[in-house]
TORLOZA-201410 format. One record per atom (N, C-alpha, C): atom name; y, z, x. Coordinates in nm, 4 decimals, padded with zeros to 6 digits. Each point is the difference from the previous one (the first is absolute). Layout:
N
<at: CA, y: Y, z: Z, x: X> $
...
This chain:
129
<at: N, y: -01.0758, z: 05.2037, x: 03.5347> $
<at: CA, y: 00.0224, z: -00.1327, x: 00.0695> $
<at: C, y: 00.1464, z: -00.0514, x: 00.0099> $
<at: N, y: 00.0191, z: -00.0373, x: 00.1103> $
<at: CA, y: 00.1424, z: -00.0543, x: 00.0276> $
<at: C, y: 00.0000, z: -00.1681, x: -00.0575> $
<at: N, y: 00.1167, z: -00.0259, x: -00.0607> $
<at: CA, y: 00.0350, z: -00.1259, x: -00.0026> $
<at: C, y: 00.0784, z: -00.0625, x: 00.0930> $
<at: N, y: -00.0654, z: -00.1032, x: 00.0389> $
<at: CA, y: 00.0672, z: -00.0910, x: 00.1080> $
<at: C, y: 00.1391, z: -00.0364, x: -00.0094> $
<at: N, y: 00.0819, z: 00.0056, x: 00.0874> $
<at: CA, y: 00.1356, z: -00.0154, x: -00.0144> $
<at: C, y: 00.0306, z: -00.1516, x: -00.0128> $
<at: N, y: 00.0852, z: -00.0484, x: -00.0501> $
<at: CA, y: 00.0381, z: -00.1392, x: -00.0334> $
<at: C, y: 00.1183, z: -00.0271, x: 00.1209> $
<at: N, y: 00.0751, z: 00.1122, x: 00.0400> $
<at: CA, y: 00.1056, z: -00.0219, x: 00.0886> $
<at: C, y: -00.0703, z: -00.0269, x: 00.1525> $
<at: N, y: 00.0589, z: -00.1258, x: 00.0607> $
<at: CA, y: -00.0354, z: -00.0413, x: 00.1088> $
<at: C, y: 00.1154, z: -00.0122, x: 00.0840> $
<at: N, y: 00.0055, z: 00.0700, x: 00.1158> $
<at: CA, y: 00.1121, z: -00.0337, x: 00.0849> $
<at: C, y: -00.0079, z: -00.1333, x: 00.0923> $
<at: N, y: 00.0969, z: -00.0688, x: -00.0608> $
<at: CA, y: -00.0139, z: -00.1632, x: 00.0572> $
<at: C, y: 00.1200, z: -00.0108, x: 00.1040> $
<at: N, y: -00.0490, z: -00.0561, x: 00.0991> $
<at: CA, y: 00.1127, z: -00.0166, x: 00.1180> $
<at: C, y: 00.1081, z: -00.0959, x: -00.0635> $
<at: N, y: 00.1258, z: 00.0075, x: 00.0540> $
<at: CA, y: 00.0864, z: -00.0776, x: -00.0441> $
<at: C, y: -00.0228, z: -00.1451, x: -00.0053> $
<at: N, y: -00.0075, z: -00.0920, x: -00.1068> $
<at: CA, y: -00.0081, z: -00.1313, x: -00.0150> $
<at: C, y: 00.1232, z: -00.0590, x: -00.0693> $
<at: N, y: -00.0173, z: -00.1326, x: -00.0081> $
<at: CA, y: 00.1038, z: -00.0579, x: -00.0625> $
<at: C, y: -00.0166, z: -00.0016, x: -00.1612> $
<at: N, y: 00.1229, z: -00.0287, x: -00.0938> $
<at: CA, y: -00.0054, z: 00.0299, x: -00.1321> $
<at: C, y: -00.1201, z: -00.0636, x: -00.0635> $
<at: N, y: -00.0355, z: -00.1284, x: 00.0517> $
<at: CA, y: -00.1032, z: -00.0695, x: -00.0630> $
<at: C, y: -00.1531, z: 00.0723, x: 00.0118> $
<at: N, y: -00.0197, z: 00.0643, x: 00.1208> $
<at: CA, y: -00.1056, z: 00.0712, x: 00.0419> $
<at: C, y: -00.0184, z: 00.1252, x: -00.0707> $
<at: N, y: 00.1026, z: 00.0571, x: -00.0598> $
<at: CA, y: 00.0167, z: 00.1177, x: -00.0725> $
<at: C, y: -00.0297, z: -00.0382, x: -00.1486> $
<at: N, y: 00.0662, z: -00.1010, x: -00.0333> $
<at: CA, y: -00.0576, z: -00.0423, x: -00.1409> $
<at: C, y: -00.1281, z: -00.0201, x: -00.0203> $
<at: N, y: -00.0563, z: -00.0881, x: 00.0851> $
<at: CA, y: -00.1628, z: -00.0413, x: 00.0217> $
<at: C, y: -00.0729, z: 00.1131, x: 00.0132> $
<at: N, y: 00.0276, z: 00.0954, x: 00.0647> $
<at: CA, y: -00.0796, z: 00.1218, x: 00.0024> $
<at: C, y: 00.0017, z: 00.0930, x: -00.1325> $
<at: N, y: 00.1213, z: 00.0216, x: -00.0662> $
<at: CA, y: 00.0174, z: 00.0511, x: -00.1395> $
<at: C, y: -00.0709, z: -00.0607, x: -00.0799> $
<at: N, y: -00.0189, z: -00.1389, x: -00.0124> $
<at: CA, y: -00.0592, z: -00.0918, x: -00.0734> $
<at: C, y: -00.1524, z: 00.0370, x: -00.0103> $
<at: N, y: -00.0410, z: -00.0111, x: 00.1299> $
<at: CA, y: -00.1467, z: 00.0223, x: 00.0404> $
<at: C, y: -00.0262, z: 00.1455, x: -00.0528> $
<at: N, y: 00.0796, z: 00.0914, x: 00.0220> $
<at: CA, y: -00.0459, z: 00.1539, x: -00.0223> $
<at: C, y: -00.0114, z: -00.0074, x: -00.1740> $
<at: N, y: 00.1055, z: -00.0701, x: -00.0787> $
<at: CA, y: -00.0149, z: 00.0021, x: -00.1258> $
<at: C, y: -00.1210, z: -00.0414, x: -00.0601> $
<at: N, y: -00.0494, z: -00.1304, x: 00.0624> $
<at: CA, y: -00.1198, z: -00.0926, x: -00.0180> $
<at: C, y: -00.1411, z: 00.1085, x: 00.0177> $
<at: N, y: 00.0181, z: 00.0940, x: 00.1239> $
<at: CA, y: -00.1025, z: 00.0823, x: 00.0373> $
<at: C, y: -00.0105, z: 00.1091, x: -00.1044> $
<at: N, y: 00.1202, z: 00.0233, x: -00.0637> $
<at: CA, y: 00.0151, z: 00.1248, x: -00.0854> $
<at: C, y: -00.0755, z: -00.0215, x: -00.1326> $
<at: N, y: 00.0499, z: -00.1258, x: -00.0319> $
<at: CA, y: -00.0627, z: -00.0648, x: -00.1440> $
<at: C, y: -00.1675, z: -00.0170, x: 00.0056> $
<at: N, y: -00.0582, z: -00.0369, x: 00.1144> $
<at: CA, y: -00.1120, z: -00.0173, x: 00.0141> $
<at: C, y: -00.0927, z: 00.1358, x: 00.0093> $
<at: N, y: 00.0810, z: 00.1082, x: 00.0680> $
<at: CA, y: -00.0742, z: 00.1393, x: -00.0052> $
<at: C, y: 00.0130, z: 00.0781, x: -00.1503> $
<at: N, y: 00.0975, z: -00.0449, x: -00.0576> $
<at: CA, y: 00.0305, z: 00.0617, x: -00.1346> $
<at: C, y: -00.0796, z: -00.0536, x: -00.1298> $
<at: N, y: -00.0113, z: -00.1400, x: 00.0171> $
<at: CA, y: -00.0763, z: -00.0900, x: -00.0987> $
<at: C, y: -00.1128, z: -00.0455, x: 00.0352> $
<at: N, y: -00.1107, z: 00.0214, x: -00.0766> $
<at: CA, y: -00.1319, z: -00.0926, x: 00.0160> $
<at: C, y: 00.0072, z: -00.1197, x: -00.0107> $
<at: N, y: -00.0909, z: -00.0920, x: 00.0497> $
<at: CA, y: 00.0433, z: -00.1451, x: 00.0561> $
<at: C, y: 00.0098, z: -00.0742, x: -00.1470> $
<at: N, y: -00.0571, z: 00.0422, x: -00.1041> $
<at: CA, y: -00.0008, z: -00.0971, x: -00.1361> $
<at: C, y: 00.1218, z: 00.0390, x: -00.0664> $
<at: N, y: 00.0754, z: 00.1115, x: 00.0364> $
<at: CA, y: 00.0949, z: 00.0292, x: -00.0768> $
<at: C, y: 00.1499, z: -00.0380, x: 00.0480> $
<at: N, y: 00.0003, z: -00.0658, x: 00.1199> $
<at: CA, y: 00.1175, z: -00.0293, x: 00.0682> $
<at: C, y: 00.0530, z: -00.1116, x: -00.0900> $
<at: N, y: -00.0608, z: -00.0807, x: -00.0314> $
<at: CA, y: 00.0471, z: -00.1203, x: -00.0959> $
<at: C, y: 00.0748, z: 00.0438, x: -00.1029> $
<at: N, y: -00.0774, z: 00.1134, x: -00.0878> $
<at: CA, y: 00.0605, z: 00.0361, x: -00.1173> $
<at: C, y: 00.1357, z: 00.0701, x: 00.0470> $
<at: N, y: 00.0042, z: 00.0796, x: 00.0905> $
<at: CA, y: 00.1262, z: 00.0713, x: 00.0439> $
<at: C, y: 00.1174, z: -00.1249, x: 00.0290> $
<at: N, y: -00.0537, z: -00.1006, x: 00.0610> $
<at: CA, y: 00.1124, z: -00.0777, x: 00.0312> $
<at: C, y: 00.0508, z: -00.0672, x: -00.1478> $
<at: N, y: -00.0852, z: -00.0478, x: -00.0713> $
<at: CA, y: 00.0164, z: -00.0336, x: -00.1501> $
<at: C, y: 00.0922, z: 00.0847, x: -00.0665> $
<at: N, y: -00.0283, z: 00.1463, x: 00.0041> $
<at: CA, y: 00.0720, z: 00.0921, x: -00.0498> $
<at: C, y: 00.1394, z: 00.0173, x: 00.0554> $
<at: N, y: 00.0316, z: -00.0235, x: 00.1385> $
<at: CA, y: 00.1275, z: 00.0032, x: 00.0478> $
<at: C, y: 00.0781, z: -00.1295, x: -00.0559> $
<at: N, y: -00.0621, z: -00.1127, x: -00.0186> $
<at: CA, y: 00.0630, z: -00.1260, x: -00.0595> $
<at: C, y: 00.0500, z: 00.0062, x: -00.1364> $
<at: N, y: -00.0813, z: 00.0561, x: -00.0942> $
<at: CA, y: 00.0290, z: 00.0096, x: -00.1163> $
<at: C, y: 00.0738, z: 00.1323, x: -00.0556> $
<at: N, y: 00.0165, z: 00.1136, x: 00.1072> $
<at: CA, y: 00.0726, z: 00.0940, x: -00.0285> $
<at: C, y: -00.0532, z: 00.1081, x: -00.0654> $
<at: N, y: -00.1519, z: -00.0192, x: -00.0311> $
<at: CA, y: -00.0884, z: 00.1144, x: -00.0412> $
<at: C, y: 00.0356, z: 00.0333, x: -00.1401> $
<at: N, y: 00.0613, z: -00.0820, x: -00.1086> $
<at: CA, y: 00.0195, z: 00.0288, x: -00.1185> $
<at: C, y: -00.0868, z: -00.0514, x: -00.1043> $
<at: N, y: -00.0481, z: 00.0716, x: -00.0838> $
<at: CA, y: -00.0894, z: -00.0524, x: -00.0837> $
<at: C, y: 00.0750, z: -00.0793, x: -00.1268> $
<at: N, y: 00.1052, z: 00.0459, x: -00.0183> $
<at: CA, y: 00.1040, z: -00.0579, x: -00.0899> $
<at: C, y: 00.0514, z: -00.1380, x: 00.0299> $
<at: N, y: -00.0070, z: -00.0370, x: 00.1272> $
<at: CA, y: 00.0342, z: -00.1301, x: -00.0003> $
<at: C, y: -00.1244, z: -00.0907, x: -00.0300> $
<at: N, y: -00.1234, z: 00.0244, x: 00.0387> $
<at: CA, y: -00.1103, z: -00.0901, x: -00.0429> $
<at: C, y: 00.0085, z: 00.0158, x: -00.1613> $
<at: N, y: -00.0046, z: 00.1066, x: -00.0702> $
<at: CA, y: -00.0008, z: -00.0016, x: -00.1434> $
<at: C, y: 00.1181, z: -00.0834, x: -00.0422> $
<at: N, y: 00.1059, z: -00.0037, x: 00.0555> $
<at: CA, y: 00.1162, z: -00.0676, x: -00.0705> $
<at: C, y: -00.0464, z: -00.1513, x: 00.0341> $
<at: N, y: -00.0523, z: -00.0285, x: 00.1050> $
<at: CA, y: -00.0299, z: -00.1347, x: 00.0391> $
<at: C, y: -00.1064, z: -00.0453, x: -00.0994> $
<at: N, y: -00.0762, z: 00.0810, x: -00.0337> $
<at: CA, y: -00.0945, z: -00.0497, x: -00.0916> $
<at: C, y: 00.0282, z: -00.0313, x: -00.1234> $
<at: N, y: 00.1007, z: 00.0973, x: -00.0458> $
<at: CA, y: 00.0258, z: -00.0333, x: -00.1449> $
<at: C, y: 00.0911, z: -00.1228, x: -00.0013> $
<at: N, y: 00.0868, z: -00.0186, x: 00.1350> $
<at: CA, y: 00.0795, z: -00.0956, x: -00.0048> $
<at: C, y: -00.0681, z: -00.1478, x: -00.0136> $
<at: N, y: -00.1319, z: 00.0143, x: 00.0822> $
<at: CA, y: -00.0694, z: -00.1194, x: -00.0013> $
<at: C, y: -00.0831, z: -00.0286, x: -00.1217> $
<at: N, y: -00.0136, z: 00.0997, x: -00.1019> $
<at: CA, y: -00.0586, z: -00.0214, x: -00.1140> $
<at: C, y: 00.0935, z: -00.0611, x: -00.0848> $
<at: N, y: 00.1293, z: 00.0539, x: 00.0125> $
<at: CA, y: 00.0918, z: -00.0741, x: -00.1203> $
<at: C, y: 00.0145, z: -00.1320, x: 00.0621> $
<at: N, y: 00.0194, z: -00.0422, x: 00.1251> $
<at: CA, y: 00.0255, z: -00.1365, x: 00.0448> $
<at: C, y: -00.1139, z: -00.0823, x: -00.0548> $
<at: N, y: -00.1452, z: 00.0571, x: 00.0086> $
<at: CA, y: -00.1147, z: -00.0739, x: -00.0446> $
<at: C, y: 00.0203, z: -00.0291, x: -00.1504> $
<at: N, y: 00.0457, z: 00.1045, x: -00.0803> $
<at: CA, y: 00.0210, z: -00.0081, x: -00.1404> $
<at: C, y: 00.1042, z: -00.0947, x: -00.0271> $
<at: N, y: 00.1102, z: 00.0069, x: 00.0414> $
<at: CA, y: 00.1048, z: -00.0939, x: -00.0241> $
<at: C, y: -00.0345, z: -00.1245, x: 00.0620> $
<at: N, y: -00.0560, z: -00.0481, x: 00.0929> $
<at: CA, y: -00.1006, z: -00.1175, x: 00.0452> $
<at: C, y: -00.0613, z: -00.0601, x: -00.1040> $
<at: N, y: -00.1003, z: 00.0944, x: -00.0363> $
<at: CA, y: -00.0882, z: -00.0411, x: -00.1149> $
<at: C, y: 00.0600, z: -00.0450, x: -00.1310> $
<at: N, y: 00.1126, z: 00.0615, x: -00.0424> $
<at: CA, y: 00.0533, z: -00.0204, x: -00.1303> $
<at: C, y: 00.0766, z: -00.1357, x: 00.0368> $
<at: N, y: 00.0794, z: -00.0196, x: 00.0832> $
<at: CA, y: 00.0499, z: -00.1206, x: 00.0334> $
<at: C, y: -00.1032, z: -00.1331, x: 00.0173> $
<at: N, y: -00.1009, z: 00.0278, x: 00.0499> $
<at: CA, y: -00.1064, z: -00.0814, x: -00.0015> $
<at: C, y: -00.0563, z: -00.0495, x: -00.1466> $
<at: N, y: -00.0182, z: 00.1155, x: -00.0665> $
<at: CA, y: -00.0344, z: -00.0431, x: -00.1576> $
<at: C, y: 00.1168, z: -00.0735, x: -00.0671> $
<at: N, y: 00.1285, z: 00.0438, x: 00.0194> $
<at: CA, y: 00.1092, z: -00.0698, x: -00.0569> $
<at: C, y: -00.0034, z: -00.1449, x: 00.0326> $
<at: N, y: -00.0133, z: -00.0420, x: 00.1230> $
<at: CA, y: 00.0031, z: -00.1346, x: 00.0630> $
<at: C, y: -00.1259, z: -00.0541, x: -00.0494> $
<at: N, y: -00.1091, z: 00.0354, x: -00.0202> $
<at: CA, y: -00.1283, z: -00.0506, x: -00.0618> $
<at: C, y: 00.0200, z: -00.0210, x: -00.1338> $
<at: N, y: 00.0502, z: 00.0714, x: -00.0836> $
<at: CA, y: 00.0278, z: 00.0087, x: -00.1479> $
<at: C, y: 00.0856, z: -00.1535, x: -00.0249> $
<at: N, y: 00.1200, z: 00.0066, x: 00.1025> $
<at: CA, y: 00.0845, z: -00.1086, x: -00.0190> $
<at: C, y: -00.0518, z: -00.1178, x: 00.0241> $
<at: N, y: -00.0805, z: -00.0152, x: 00.1083> $
<at: CA, y: -00.0765, z: -00.1384, x: 00.0252> $
<at: C, y: -00.0735, z: -00.0679, x: -00.1028> $
<at: N, y: -00.0994, z: 00.1313, x: -00.0340> $
<at: CA, y: -00.0679, z: -00.0337, x: -00.1053> $
<at: C, y: 00.0560, z: -00.0529, x: -00.1139> $
<at: N, y: 00.1171, z: 00.0444, x: -00.0593> $
<at: CA, y: 00.0878, z: -00.0428, x: -00.1079> $
<at: C, y: 00.0408, z: -00.1202, x: 00.0323> $
<at: N, y: 00.0564, z: -00.0373, x: 00.1200> $
<at: CA, y: 00.0328, z: -00.1298, x: 00.0343> $
<at: C, y: -00.0976, z: -00.1199, x: -00.0060> $
<at: N, y: -00.1100, z: 00.0509, x: 00.0178> $
<at: CA, y: -00.1199, z: -00.0999, x: 00.0318> $
<at: C, y: -00.0395, z: -00.0106, x: -00.1757> $
<at: N, y: -00.0057, z: 00.0752, x: -00.0816> $
<at: CA, y: -00.0226, z: -00.0330, x: -00.1384> $
<at: C, y: 00.1207, z: -00.0660, x: -00.0871> $
<at: N, y: 00.1130, z: 00.0336, x: 00.0663> $
<at: CA, y: 00.1137, z: -00.0941, x: -00.0653> $
<at: C, y: -00.0319, z: -00.1578, x: 00.0204> $
<at: N, y: -00.0336, z: -00.0125, x: 00.1449> $
<at: CA, y: -00.0140, z: -00.1321, x: 00.0617> $
<at: C, y: -00.1307, z: -00.0581, x: -00.0835> $
<at: N, y: -00.1069, z: 00.0793, x: -00.0192> $
<at: CA, y: -00.0919, z: -00.0525, x: -00.0645> $
<at: C, y: 00.0174, z: -00.0342, x: -00.1628> $
<at: N, y: 00.0818, z: 00.0529, x: -00.0668> $
<at: CA, y: 00.0585, z: -00.0041, x: -00.1099> $
<at: C, y: 00.1067, z: -00.1310, x: -00.0113> $
<at: N, y: 00.0660, z: -00.0231, x: 00.0937> $
<at: CA, y: 00.0823, z: -00.1080, x: 00.0003> $
<at: C, y: -00.0900, z: -00.1349, x: 00.0268> $
<at: N, y: -00.0667, z: 00.0049, x: 00.1008> $
<at: CA, y: -00.0956, z: -00.1136, x: 00.0132> $
<at: C, y: -00.0896, z: -00.0347, x: -00.1085> $
<at: N, y: -00.0478, z: 00.0881, x: -00.0775> $
<at: CA, y: -00.0651, z: -00.0443, x: -00.1099> $
<at: C, y: 00.0950, z: -00.0625, x: -00.1157> $
<at: N, y: 00.1275, z: 00.0633, x: 00.0099> $
<at: CA, y: 00.0668, z: -00.0664, x: -00.1138> $
<at: C, y: 00.0441, z: -00.1620, x: 00.0411> $
<at: N, y: 00.0218, z: 00.0148, x: 00.1474> $
<at: CA, y: 00.0479, z: -00.1508, x: 00.0385> $
<at: C, y: -00.1320, z: -00.0881, x: -00.0219> $
<at: N, y: -00.1130, z: 00.0534, x: 00.0272> $
<at: CA, y: -00.1423, z: -00.0833, x: -00.0305> $
<at: C, y: 00.0110, z: -00.0619, x: -00.1446> $
<at: N, y: 00.0205, z: 00.0924, x: -00.0775> $
<at: CA, y: -00.0044, z: -00.0065, x: -00.1542> $
<at: C, y: 00.0905, z: -00.1174, x: -00.0373> $
<at: N, y: 00.1234, z: -00.0073, x: 00.0740> $
<at: CA, y: 00.1062, z: -00.0920, x: -00.0283> $
<at: C, y: -00.0501, z: -00.1465, x: 00.0601> $
<at: N, y: -00.0559, z: 00.0143, x: 00.0994> $
<at: CA, y: -00.0432, z: -00.1411, x: 00.0819> $
<at: C, y: -00.1288, z: -00.0541, x: -00.0941> $
<at: N, y: -00.0655, z: 00.0958, x: -00.0343> $
<at: CA, y: -00.1344, z: -00.0329, x: -00.0759> $
<at: C, y: 00.0382, z: -00.0825, x: -00.1533> $
<at: N, y: 00.1049, z: 00.0479, x: -00.0659> $
<at: CA, y: 00.0624, z: -00.0435, x: -00.1162> $
<at: C, y: 00.0608, z: -00.1492, x: 00.0349> $
<at: N, y: 00.0872, z: 00.0229, x: 00.1195> $
<at: CA, y: 00.0602, z: -00.1331, x: 00.0255> $
<at: C, y: -00.1145, z: -00.1075, x: 00.0281> $
<at: N, y: -00.0935, z: 00.0202, x: 00.0673> $
<at: CA, y: -00.1079, z: -00.0941, x: 00.0273> $
<at: C, y: -00.0893, z: -00.0442, x: -00.1248> $
<at: N, y: 00.0043, z: 00.0733, x: -00.0893> $
<at: CA, y: -00.0769, z: -00.0172, x: -00.1210> $
<at: C, y: 00.1023, z: -00.0926, x: -00.0844> $
<at: N, y: 00.1064, z: 00.0464, x: -00.0024> $
<at: CA, y: 00.1292, z: -00.1064, x: -00.0470> $
<at: C, y: 00.0069, z: -00.1279, x: 00.0488> $
<at: N, y: 00.0023, z: -00.0060, x: 00.1177> $
<at: CA, y: -00.0256, z: -00.1341, x: 00.0759> $
<at: C, y: -00.1220, z: -00.0803, x: -00.0303> $
<at: N, y: -00.1218, z: 00.0676, x: 00.0021> $
<at: CA, y: -00.1036, z: -00.0733, x: -00.0428> $
<at: C, y: -00.0003, z: -00.0625, x: -00.1091> $
<at: N, y: 00.0439, z: 00.0736, x: -00.1153> $
<at: CA, y: 00.0248, z: -00.0590, x: -00.1377> $
<at: C, y: 00.0864, z: -00.1114, x: 00.0125> $
<at: N, y: 00.1026, z: 00.0100, x: 00.0915> $
<at: CA, y: 00.1034, z: -00.1268, x: 00.0026> $
<at: C, y: -00.0781, z: -00.1197, x: 00.0851> $
<at: N, y: -00.0845, z: 00.0180, x: 00.0693> $
<at: CA, y: -00.0596, z: -00.1072, x: 00.0770> $
<at: C, y: -00.1176, z: -00.0578, x: -00.1042> $
<at: N, y: -00.0466, z: 00.0892, x: -00.0833> $
<at: CA, y: -00.1078, z: -00.0636, x: -00.0793> $
<at: C, y: 00.0629, z: -00.0962, x: -00.1098> $
<at: N, y: 00.1478, z: 00.0616, x: -00.0266> $
<at: CA, y: 00.0659, z: -00.1116, x: -00.1306> $
<at: C, y: 00.0341, z: -00.1047, x: 00.0887> $
<at: N, y: 00.0361, z: -00.0010, x: 00.1179> $
<at: CA, y: 00.0501, z: -00.1286, x: 00.0887> $
<at: C, y: -00.1209, z: -00.0745, x: 00.0121> $
<at: N, y: -00.1265, z: 00.0438, x: 00.0254> $
<at: CA, y: -00.1120, z: -00.0867, x: 00.0262> $
<at: C, y: -00.0357, z: -00.0822, x: -00.1485> $
<at: N, y: 00.0279, z: 00.0859, x: -00.1004> $
<at: CA, y: -00.0159, z: -00.0519, x: -00.1484> $
<at: C, y: 00.1167, z: -00.1221, x: -00.0051> $
<at: N, y: 00.0998, z: 00.0306, x: 00.0152> $
<at: CA, y: 00.1138, z: -00.1102, x: -00.0195> $
<at: C, y: -00.0254, z: -00.1241, x: 00.0989> $
<at: N, y: -00.0522, z: 00.0270, x: 00.1127> $
<at: CA, y: -00.0464, z: -00.1121, x: 00.0892> $
<at: C, y: -00.0976, z: -00.0872, x: -00.0504> $
<at: N, y: -00.1196, z: 00.0824, x: -00.0462> $
<at: CA, y: -00.1123, z: -00.0762, x: -00.0772> $
<at: C, y: 00.0494, z: -00.0819, x: -00.1022> $
<at: N, y: 00.0935, z: 00.0699, x: -00.0957> $
<at: CA, y: 00.0537, z: -00.0997, x: -00.1266> $
<at: C, y: 00.0749, z: -00.1072, x: 00.0496> $
<at: N, y: 00.0682, z: 00.0216, x: 00.1092> $
<at: CA, y: 00.0798, z: -00.1264, x: 00.0489> $
<at: C, y: -00.0746, z: -00.1064, x: 00.0393> $
<at: N, y: -00.1030, z: 00.0283, x: 00.0875> $
<at: CA, y: -00.0837, z: -00.0988, x: 00.0763> $
<at: C, y: -00.1095, z: -00.0496, x: -00.1353> $
<at: N, y: -00.0153, z: 00.0545, x: -00.1008> $
<at: CA, y: -00.1024, z: -00.0455, x: -00.1134> $
<at: C, y: 00.1418, z: -00.1047, x: -00.0800> $
<at: N, y: 00.1252, z: 00.0392, x: -00.0119> $
<at: CA, y: 00.0741, z: -00.0900, x: -00.0649> $
<at: C, y: 00.0178, z: -00.1334, x: 00.0785> $
<at: N, y: 00.0245, z: 00.0177, x: 00.1299> $
<at: CA, y: 00.0202, z: -00.0963, x: 00.0926> $
<at: C, y: -00.1144, z: -00.0864, x: -00.0201> $
<at: N, y: -00.1177, z: 00.0426, x: 00.0140> $
<at: CA, y: -00.1227, z: -00.0843, x: 00.0026> $
<at: C, y: -00.0311, z: -00.0661, x: -00.1276> $
<at: N, y: 00.0605, z: 00.0462, x: -00.1171> $
<at: CA, y: -00.0176, z: -00.0590, x: -00.1266> $
<at: C, y: 00.1187, z: -00.1163, x: -00.0263> $
<at: N, y: 00.0966, z: 00.0286, x: 00.0668> $
<at: CA, y: 00.1173, z: -00.1139, x: -00.0234> $
<at: C, y: -00.0537, z: -00.1028, x: 00.0965> $
<at: N, y: -00.0624, z: -00.0013, x: 00.0927> $
<at: CA, y: -00.0556, z: -00.1259, x: 00.0622> $
<at: C, y: 00.0793, z: -00.0318, x: 00.1370> $
<at: N, y: 00.0829, z: 00.0897, x: 00.0386> $
<at: CA, y: 00.0802, z: -00.0059, x: 00.1294> $
<at: C, y: -00.0839, z: 00.0463, x: 00.0992> $
<at: N, y: -00.0173, z: -00.1021, x: 00.1076> $
<at: CA, y: -00.0866, z: 00.0262, x: 00.1048> $
<at: C, y: 00.0625, z: -00.0418, x: 00.1244> $
């Protein structure tokens, strides 16, 4: 069986026409050499350089990036939780101080009421109206 020749005698054309013809022949050759489904895979291999090391290195780099991001997220979360616990403790201390002040003021108000009642009784007994 004879192989069909890809050499075609073309009449003299301009440079653009020659480039178009060469590009068309390259596309035709790709279609004849590659089955329909593998053309896309061939194009991807041309773009990636057809090395498995690049994908393995990229995979390891992505895993390292994920691990570092995960660790940083944990550290930030721990810092935020610690800050919230600190704020809760500070708020509790302030509430305890306010409660003790209110109790102290309540005692003072009770004493002032007693003094006011004593003064009113004394004034009522003395007859000043």
